SERO-4910 file (N, C-alpha, C, O; in steps of 0.05 Angstrom, whole numbers):
BEGIN
 pado doro    nc1    nc2    nc3   cac1   cac2   cac3    cc1    cc2    cc3    oc1    oc2    oc3
  Met    A   4447   1610  -1423   4420   1621  -1422   4404   1605  -1400   4404   1581  -1400
  Ser    A   4391   1620  -1382   4375   1608  -1361   4350   1595  -1373   4342   1602  -1395
  Trp    A   4337   1577  -1357   4313   1565  -1367   4291   1586  -1370   4273   1583  -1386
  Trp    A   4292   1608  -1353   4273   1629  -1356   4275   1642  -1383   4255   1647  -1397
  Gln    A   4300   1648  -1391   4304   1660  -1417   4295   1641  -1440   4283   1650  -1459
  Lys    A   4301   1616  -1437   4292   1596  -1458   4262   1595  -1459   4250   1595  -1480
  Met    A   4250   1593  -1435   4221   1590  -1434   4206   1614  -1445   4185   1612  -1458
  Phe    A   4217   1638  -1440   4204   1663  -1448   4217   1676  -1472   4215   1700  -1475
  Ser    A   4232   1661  -1487   4245   1672  -1511   4224   1679  -1531   4202   1669  -1531
  Ala    A   4231   1698  -1549   4212   1706  -1570   4216   1691  -1595   4204   1697  -1616
  Glu    A   4232   1669  -1595   4236   1654  -1619   4211   1639  -1626   4199   1626  -1609
  Pro    A   4202   1641  -1651   4178   1627  -1660   4180   1597  -1655   4201   1584  -1658
  Lys    A   4158   1585  -1646   4156   1556  -1642   4175   1546  -1621   4180   1522  -1621
  Ala    A   4185   1563  -1603   4204   1554  -1583   4190   1538  -1561   4172   1548  -1548
  Ala    A   4198   1514  -1557   4188   1497  -1535   4158   1497  -1533   4147   1504  -1511
  Ala    A   4145   1491  -1554   4115   1491  -1554   4104   1471  -1534   4114   1448  -1533
  Pro    A   4085   1479  -1518   4072   1460  -1500   4058   1438  -1516   4048   1443  -1538
  Ala    A   4058   1415  -1504   4043   1393  -1517   4014   1396  -1511   4005   1395  -1488
  Val    A   3998   1399  -1532   3969   1402  -1528   3956   1375  -1532   3946   1363  -1513
  Thr    A   3956   1364  -1555   3946   1337  -1561   3960   1327  -1586   3976   1342  -1599
  Ser    A   3955   1302  -1593   3968   1292  -1617   3954   1302  -1642   3966   1302  -1664
  Glu    A   3929   1312  -1640   3915   1323  -1663   3922   1352  -1666   3933   1365  -1647
  Gln    A   3917   1363  -1689   3923   1391  -1694   3907   1409  -1676   3882   1408  -1676
  Pro    A   3920   1426  -1660   3904   1443  -1641   3890   1466  -1656   3899   1476  -1677
  Ile    A   3867   1474  -1645   3852   1497  -1655   3866   1522  -1645   3868   1542  -1660
  Phe    A   3876   1522  -1621   3890   1544  -1608   3919   1535  -1607   3927   1521  -1588
  Ala    A   3935   1542  -1626   3962   1531  -1630   3984   1551  -1620   3986   1573  -1630
  Phe    A   3999   1541  -1602   4021   1557  -1590   4041   1565  -1612   4047   1550  -1630
  Gln    A   4051   1590  -1610   4071   1600  -1627   4096   1609  -1612   4119   1602  -1618
  Arg    A   4092   1626  -1591   4115   1636  -1575   4105   1648  -1549   4081   1654  -1547
  Arg    A   4123   1651  -1530   4117   1664  -1505   4131   1691  -1505   4151   1695  -1518
  Ile    A   4119   1711  -1491   4132   1736  -1488   4132   1743  -1458   4113   1738  -1444
  Ala    A   4155   1754  -1450   4158   1762  -1422   4154   1792  -1419   4162   1807  -1436
  Tyr    A   4142   1800  -1397   4138   1828  -1392   4157   1838  -1370   4155   1861  -1361
  Gln    A   4176   1821  -1362   4196   1829  -1343   4221   1812  -1347   4220   1793  -1362
  Ser    A   4242   1820  -1333   4267   1806  -1337   4266   1777  -1327   4250   1771  -1310
  Ser    A   4284   1761  -1338   4285   1733  -1329   4294   1731  -1300   4285   1713  -1285
  Asp    A   4311   1750  -1291   4319   1751  -1263   4295   1756  -1244   4292   1743  -1224
  Glu    A   4278   1776  -1252   4255   1782  -1236   4235   1759  -1236   4223   1752  -1215
  Leu    A   4232   1746  -1259   4214   1723  -1260   4225   1701  -1242   4209   1689  -1227
  Ala    A   4251   1696  -1242   4262   1675  -1225   4259   1681  -1196   4254   1663  -1180
  Gln    A   4260   1706  -1188   4257   1714  -1160   4228   1712  -1151   4222   1704  -1128
  Arg    A   4209   1717  -1169   4181   1718  -1161   4166   1693  -1166   4147   1686  -1150
  Leu    A   4173   1678  -1186   4159   1654  -1192   4173   1631  -1178   4193   1621  -1188
  Gln    A   4162   1623  -1155   4175   1603  -1138   4167   1575  -1145   4158   1559  -1128
  Ala    A   4169   1568  -1170   4162   1541  -1179   4184   1531  -1197   4199   1546  -1209
  Ser    A   4186   1505  -1199   4206   1493  -1216   4199   1497  -1245   4177   1504  -1252
  Glu    A   4219   1493  -1262   4215   1495  -1291   4193   1476  -1299   4175   1484  -1315
  Ser    A   4193   1452  -1289   4172   1432  -1297   4145   1441  -1288   4125   1436  -1302
  Ala    A   4143   1453  -1264   4117   1462  -1254   4105   1484  -1271   4081   1485  -1276
  Val    A   4123   1502  -1279   4114   1524  -1297   4105   1514  -1324   4085   1522  -1335
  Lys    A   4120   1495  -1335   4113   1483  -1360   4086   1468  -1358   4070   1470  -1376
  Val    A   4082   1454  -1336   4057   1440  -1333   4034   1460  -1331   4013   1455  -1343
  Tyr    A   4038   1482  -1317   4017   1502  -1316   4011   1513  -1343   3987   1515  -1351
  Val    A   4031   1521  -1359   4026   1532  -1386   4013   1510  -1403   3995   1517  -1419
  Asp    A   4022   1485  -1401   4009   1464  -1416   3979   1462  -1409   3963   1458  -1427
  Arg    A   3973   1463  -1384   3945   1461  -1375   3928   1485  -1386   3905   1481  -1394
  Val    A   3940   1508  -1385   3926   1532  -1395   3921   1528  -1425   3899   1533  -1435
  Met    A   3941   1520  -1440   3938   1516  -1469   3918   1494  -1475   3902   1497  -1493
  Gln    A   3918   1472  -1459   3899   1451  -1464   3871   1460  -1459   3852   1454  -1474
  Ala    A   3867   1475  -1437   3840   1486  -1430   3830   1505  -1452   3807   1504  -1460
  Ala    A   3849   1522  -1462   3841   1541  -1483   3834   1526  -1508   3814   1532  -1522
  Asn    A   3850   1506  -1515   3845   1491  -1540   3818   1476  -1537   3802   1476  -1556
  Asp    A   3813   1464  -1514   3787   1450  -1510   3764   1469  -1512   3743   1462  -1523
  Phe    A   3767   1493  -1501   3746   1513  -1503   3740   1520  -1532   3716   1520  -1540
  Trp    A   3760   1526  -1547   3756   1535  -1575   3746   1513  -1593   3732   1518  -1612
  Lys    A   3752   1487  -1586   3741   1465  -1601   3711   1464  -1600   3698   1456  -1619
  Lys    A   3700   1473  -1578   3671   1473  -1573   3656   1497  -1585   3632   1498  -1586
  Gln    A   3671   1516  -1595   3659   1540  -1606   3656   1537  -1636   3669   1522  -1649
  Glu    A   3637   1553  -1647   3634   1553  -1676   3659   1565  -1688   3669   1585  -1679
  Arg    A   3669   1552  -1709   3693   1561  -1722   3689   1589  -1733   3668   1594  -1746
  Gly    A   3708   1606  -1729   3707   1633  -1740   3731   1638  -1758   3747   1619  -1763
  Pro    A   3734   1662  -1767   3758   1668  -1783   3783   1666  -1766   3782   1670  -1742
  Gly    A   3805   1660  -1779   3831   1657  -1764   3838   1683  -1749   3833   1705  -1759
  Arg    A   3851   1679  -1727   3859   1702  -1710   3888   1697  -1700   3895   1674  -1693
  Leu    A   3903   1718  -1698   3928   1718  -1684   3921   1727  -1655   3910   1748  -1652
  Val    A   3927   1710  -1636   3917   1715  -1609   3941   1717  -1589   3960   1702  -1591
  Thr    A   3938   1735  -1570   3956   1737  -1547   3940   1733  -1522   3922   1749  -1516
  Leu    A   3946   1712  -1508   3934   1707  -1482   3953   1717  -1461   3975   1706  -1458
  Val    A   3946   1738  -1446   3963   1749  -1426   3956   1738  -1399   3932   1737  -1391
  Val    A   3976   1728  -1384   3972   1716  -1358   3986   1734  -1337   4009   1740  -1341
  Ala    A   3971   1741  -1317   3983   1756  -1294   3978   1739  -1269   3956   1731  -1263
  Leu    A   4000   1735  -1254   3999   1720  -1229   4008   1738  -1206   4027   1753  -1209
  Lys    A   3994   1737  -1184   4002   1752  -1160   4003   1734  -1136   3991   1712  -1136
  Pro    A   4018   1742  -1116   4020   1725  -1091   3991   1719  -1081   3973   1735  -1085
  Gly    A   3989   1697  -1068   3963   1689  -1057   3947   1673  -1078   3922   1672  -1076
  Ala    A   3960   1661  -1097   3947   1645  -1118   3926   1661  -1134   3906   1650  -1142
  Gln    A   3932   1686  -1138   3914   1703  -1154   3923   1702  -1183   3947   1702  -1189
  Val    A   3904   1699  -1201   3910   1698  -1230   3889   1713  -1245   3865   1712  -1238
  Arg    A   3897   1726  -1267   3879   1740  -1284   3889   1737  -1313   3913   1736  -1318
  Tyr    A   3870   1736  -1332   3877   1732  -1360   3864   1754  -1377   3843   1764  -1370
  Trp    A   3877   1760  -1398   3867   1778  -1419   3872   1764  -1445   3892   1750  -1449
  Leu    A   3854   1768  -1464   3857   1757  -1490   3853   1778  -1511   3832   1792  -1512
  Glu    A   3873   1782  -1528   3872   1802  -1549   3876   1787  -1576   3891   1767  -1577
  Ser    A   3863   1796  -1597   3866   1783  -1622   3867   1803  -1645   3858   1826  -1643
  Glu    A   3879   1794  -1667   3880   1810  -1692   3873   1791  -1714   3883   1769  -1715
  Pro    A   3855   1798  -1732   3839   1822  -1728   3820   1818  -1704   3812   1795  -1698
  Ser    A   3814   1840  -1692   3796   1838  -1668   3769   1828  -1676   3763   1826  -1700
  Gly    A   3752   1823  -1658   3725   1815  -1665   3716   1790  -1651   3694   1780  -1656
  Leu    A   3732   1779  -1633   3722   1756  -1617   3700   1765  -1599   3701   1788  -1589
  Asp    A   3681   1749  -1595   3658   1755  -1578   3667   1760  -1549   3679   1742  -1537
  Pro    A   3661   1783  -1538   3668   1789  -1510   3658   1768  -1490   3671   1762  -1470
  Ala    A   3634   1757  -1496   3623   1736  -1478   3641   1711  -1479   3645   1698  -1459
  Gln    A   3651   1704  -1503   3669   1681  -1505   3695   1686  -1490   3705   1668  -1476
  Ile    A   3705   1710  -1493   3730   1717  -1479   3726   1715  -1449   3743   1703  -1435
  Arg    A   3704   1726  -1439   3699   1724  -1410   3697   1695  -1401   3708   1687  -1381
  Glu    A   3682   1679  -1417   3678   1650  -1410   3705   1636  -1410   3711   1620  -1392
  Leu    A   3722   1641  -1430   3748   1628  -1431   3765   1636  -1407   3777   1619  -1394
  Cys    A   3766   1662  -1401   3782   1671  -1378   3772   1660  -1352   3788   1653  -1334
  Glu    A   3746   1657  -1348   3735   1644  -1324   3744   1615  -1323   3751   1605  -1302
  Leu    A   3743   1601  -1345   3751   1573  -1347   3781   1571  -1340   3789   1553  -1324
  Leu    A   3797   1588  -1351   3826   1587  -1346   3833   1593  -1317   3852   1583  -1306
  Ser    A   3816   1609  -1304   3822   1616  -1276   3819   1592  -1257   3826   1594  -1234
  Gln    A   3808   1570  -1268   3806   1546  -1252   3831   1529  -1253   3834   1510  -1237
  Val    A   3850   1536  -1270   3875   1522  -1272   3893   1532  -1248   3898   1556  -1246
  Pro    A   3901   1514  -1230   3917   1522  -1207   3943   1536  -1216   3959   1523  -1231
  Pro    A   3948   1560  -1207   3972   1575  -1216   3997   1566  -1199   3994   1556  -1177
  Pro    A   4020   1571  -1210   4045   1566  -1195   4048   1587  -1173   4036   1608  -1174
  Leu    A   4064   1581  -1153   4069   1599  -1131   4085   1624  -1139   4105   1622  -1152
  Val    A   4074   1647  -1132   4087   1673  -1137   4091   1688  -1111   4073   1688  -1094
  Val    A   4115   1700  -1108   4121   1715  -1084   4134   1742  -1092   4143   1745  -1115
  Lys    A   4134   1761  -1074   4148   1787  -1077   4138   1804  -1100   4152   1822  -1108
  Gly    A   4114   1800  -1111   4104   1817  -1132   4093   1801  -1155   4097   1777  -1156
  Pro    A   4080   1815  -1174   4067   1801  -1196   4086   1791  -1217   4109   1800  -1220
  Val    A   4076   1772  -1232   4090   1760  -1255   4070   1762  -1278   4046   1757  -1275
  Ala    A   4080   1769  -1302   4062   1770  -1325   4077   1760  -1349   4101   1766  -1353
  Phe    A   4063   1746  -1366   4074   1737  -1392   4052   1733  -1411   4028   1730  -1404
  Gly    A   4059   1733  -1437   4039   1728  -1458   4045   1702  -1472   4068   1694  -1475
  Ile    A   4023   1690  -1481   4025   1666  -1498   4013   1674  -1525   3989   1679  -1526
  Gln    A   4029   1674  -1545   4019   1681  -1572   4013   1655  -1586   4029   1636  -1587
  Ala    A   3989   1654  -1597   3979   1630  -1610   3963   1638  -1635   3954   1661  -1638
  Thr    A   3958   1618  -1651   3940   1622  -1674   3914   1608  -1667   3914   1586  -1654
  Leu    A   3892   1619  -1675   3866   1608  -1671   3854   1603  -1699   3853   1621  -1716
  Trp    A   3845   1579  -1703   3832   1571  -1728   3852   1575  -1752   3844   1587  -1772
  Asp    A   3876   1565  -1749   3896   1565  -1770   3903   1592  -1782   3908   1595  -1805
  Ala    A   3902   1613  -1765   3909   1639  -1774   3939   1640  -1783   3955   1625  -1774
  Thr    A   3944   1659  -1800   3972   1664  -1809   3976   1694  -1809   3957   1710  -1811
  Gly    A   4001   1702  -1807   4008   1730  -1808   4035   1735  -1796   4045   1718  -1781
  Pro    A   4047   1757  -1802   4073   1764  -1792   4073   1769  -1762   4053   1776  -1751
  Glu    A   4096   1764  -1750   4098   1767  -1721   4090   1794  -1710   4078   1796  -1689
  Glu    A   4095   1815  -1726   4088   1842  -1717   4058   1847  -1716   4049   1867  -1704
  Asn    A   4042   1829  -1727   4013   1832  -1726   4000   1822  -1700   3977   1827  -1694
  Trp    A   4016   1807  -1684   4005   1797  -1659   4002   1820  -1639   4019   1837  -1637
  Pro    A   3979   1821  -1625   3977   1840  -1603   3998   1834  -1582   4005   1811  -1577
  Thr    A   4009   1855  -1569   4030   1850  -1549   4020   1855  -1521   4029   1842  -1502
  Leu    A   4003   1875  -1517   3993   1882  -1491   3962   1883  -1491   3950   1889  -1512
  Pro    A   3950   1877  -1469   3921   1880  -1468   3912   1909  -1472   3926   1928  -1462
  Arg    A   3890   1913  -1486   3880   1941  -1490   3875   1955  -1463   3879   1979  -1461
  Glu    A   3865   1940  -1444   3860   1951  -1417   3886   1963  -1405   3885   1984  -1393
  Trp    A   3908   1949  -1409   3934   1959  -1399   3941   1985  -1413   3950   2004  -1401
  Ala    A   3938   1985  -1440   3945   2009  -1456   3927   2033  -1448   3938   2055  -1445
  Arg    A   3901   2028  -1444   3884   2050  -1436   3892   2061  -1409   3891   2086  -1404
  Ala    A   3899   2044  -1390   3906   2053  -1363   3932   2068  -1363   3938   2084  -1345
  Ser    A   3949   2064  -1383   3976   2076  -1385   3977   2101  -1401   3999   2113  -1403
  Val    A   3955   2109  -1414   3956   2133  -1431   3968   2157  -1416   3958   2164  -1395
  Gly    A   3988   2168  -1427   4001   2192  -1416   4019   2186  -1392   4029   2205  -1380
  Leu    A   4022   2161  -1385   4038   2154  -1362   4060   2135  -1370   4059   2122  -1391
  Ser    A   4081   2135  -1355   4103   2116  -1359   4102   2096  -1336   4114   2100  -1315
  Leu    A   4088   2074  -1340   4083   2054  -1319   4101   2030  -1323   4105   2021  -1346
  Arg    A   4111   2020  -1302   4127   1995  -1303   4108   1971  -1306   4088   1969  -1291
  Val    A   4114   1954  -1325   4099   1930  -1330   4114   1907  -1317   4138   1904  -1322
  Pro    A   4101   1890  -1302   4072   1890  -1296   4065   1905  -1270   4041   1910  -1266
  Asp    A   4084   1911  -1253   4078   1921  -1226   4059   1945  -1226   4038   1943  -1213
  Glu    A   4067   1966  -1239   4050   1991  -1236   4024   1989  -1252   4004   2000  -1244
  Val    A   4025   1976  -1275   4001   1973  -1291   3980   1957  -1276   3957   1964  -1273
  Leu    A   3989   1934  -1265   3971   1916  -1250   3961   1930  -1225   3938   1925  -1217
  Ala    A   3977   1946  -1212   3968   1961  -1188   3945   1979  -1195   3927   1984  -1178
  Met    A   3945   1990  -1219   3923   2008  -1228   3898   1992  -1236   3876   2000  -1228
  Ile    A   3901   1971  -1251   3877   1958  -1262   3868   1933  -1246   3845   1924  -1250
  Trp    A   3885   1923  -1229   3879   1899  -1213   3890   1903  -1185   3909   1888  -1178
  Pro    A   3880   1922  -1170   3892   1927  -1144   3886   1905  -1124   3866   1890  -1127
  Asp    A   3903   1903  -1104   3898   1882  -1083   3874   1888  -1066   3868   1873  -1048
***
């Protein structure tokens, strides 16, 4: 199994990034890939350690953000990361049950966009980070898998993720 497959496996608690020694508010559960490990390896021109450092920094920034917010009810959260050539990055945050403040989501995504992304070539890369927020619990099937914006853009269409979806909602 390649490191891409290991890194983006759907196994619960697989290779969780180190956030801090204390219990995180935004706790990693698993990563999900939206493309094959071969395509990821071709497009993501960074070492395994550089990608892990990037994900760790994103998780740390998200955890630090949520620590400063008023505690809410537990949520199952999927943070979707899309990277494009030219150091472009965009984030989406989906939760179940829904109800996170859109202003908080915007603020978090703006904060995360300050984390330097790894080098991407030959097309976009997208993956999801599934986490619990405020000690949420629930079965794996309750986690959101795709951003609602992606789903709305794809209604009635058969679009390749991430290439065709991102071309529609995040054109160059």
